[in-house]
N, C-alpha and C positions, 0 to 999 in steps of 0.2 A: 546209583546216581551220585554224582559228585556234588557236594555242597560245601559252601564256605561258612565257617562258624566264626562269629564275631560278637562283640559286645553291642548291645542295643544303644541307640542314640535317641535323643528326644524326637528327632524327625521320623523315627520308626514307629511312634506310638499308634498312629492310625492303622497301619498295616499289621502291627502285632495284635492289636485289639480285634481286628477282623479275622485274623488267623485263629485266635482263641475262640471267638464266637462261632466260627465255621466248624471248628473241631468239636466244641461242646454240642452244637446242634446235631452234628452227625452222630455223636454218642447217644444223645437223647433219642434220635430216630431209631437207632439200633437197639436201644434199651440197655446199653452198657453203663450209662450214667444218668443220674436224675437231672431234671430240668434246672436251669439257672434260676436263682431266686432274685436276681437283679436284672433290671431293664438294660437293653443294649447301650443307651447313652451313659448309664452309670458304669458299665464295664469299660467303655471307652475312656471315661474320666479316670477310673481307677488305674488303668494302664498308663495313661499319660501323666497323672499326678502322683501315683504311688509306686507302681511297678518299676518303670524305667528310671525315674530319678532317685529312688531310695533303696531299691533292691538290686541284686546282681542279676541282670537279664542278658542272656545269650540268645542269639538268633542264628538259625540255619537258613541260608539263602542259596538259590541257584545262581549260576554265573550271570544270568539275566537280571538279578537283583530281586526276584520274586521270593518272598519269605515262605518257607516251607516247614519251619519248626521253631519252637521257643522253649527255653529252659529258664526258670526263675529260681534262684537260690537265696535263702535267707539263713545266715549262720550255717548250721550243718543240716538244714532241711532243704529238700527239693520241694519248693512251694508249688510250682507248676511245671509240667512237661507235656507239651502238645505238639503234634505233627499234623500237617495237612492231611485230612482224612483220605484223600485220594492217593497218598504216598505211604500209608502205613505198611510196614514191612520192607521198605526200600533202604533201610540203614540210617535214616535221619535221626531217629530216636537213639540208636546206638551211638552215633557220633556225638549227640548232645550228652548222653550219659557218660561218655569218655571224658568230656569236658568237666562234668560234675565231679567225677572221681579224681581227675587230675588236680582240680582246684580245692578239693576237700579230701586229701589223702588220709586223714584221720578217720573218716567215715561219714556216712550220710543216713538221713532218715526221711521218710515220706509217708503220706497217707494215700490210699486209693479206695475206691468204693468196692464193696463185696461184689456188686453186680458187674464190675469191669474185669472179667476173667482174662481178657487179652492183656490188659496192663499187668495183672498178677503174673501171668506167664512170662512177660517181658522182664519184670523185676527179678523173678526167680532166676531166669537165664543170666542176668547180670550180677548174680551173687548176693542178692538181697534175701533176707530171711524174715519170716513173719514174727512180729513182736507181740501184737495184741489185736484183738477184734473188738469192735464196739457196736452198740445198737444205733449209733449215729446221732444221739441226742446232743452231742457237742458240736456237730458241724452245721453249717447254714442250711444244707439241704435236708437235714434230719434223716439221712440214709445210712444204713450200716456200712462201716468202713474197716479197713485193716491198716495198721501201721507196720511198715517194713523198715529194716535197717540193713545197711551194708557196712561191715567192718572188715578192712583189708586184712589179709592173712599176714601174720608176722613171719618174716623169713629169717632163719637162723643166720647169725653172723659167721662168716668164714674166718678161721683163725689163721 
């Protein structure tokens, strides 16, 4: 599926929040991620007042304009990476990951839940390596998690 990747605009806040909520709910239903600890209106406000105006937010959209993925970067961290749950495995996550690597060529870090085995496989396929596992006491959901890092391979200079 062909998607257009672009930076988020303030006018995207509502659709981006709905995509995030839809993806999180699907993960909860599947048992791959814990339930949100914030109410939907709080999430919508967070996206509109924090994510889009102060962080680097990239969106994947169909030619029709429908949002199908979002990537949020903060410094060298992938803060959020979500794809429409009906489109998992269609290449949208890979397209967003390519943007993350292109814009952070020095490397990236991220957290994912231990229960999210699909995300773990995705990150490993994209060259990330496990750094540390925790019992989750430092995340809002209090769920065990894993930190991953991607460090690009240094290529020898040709003389």
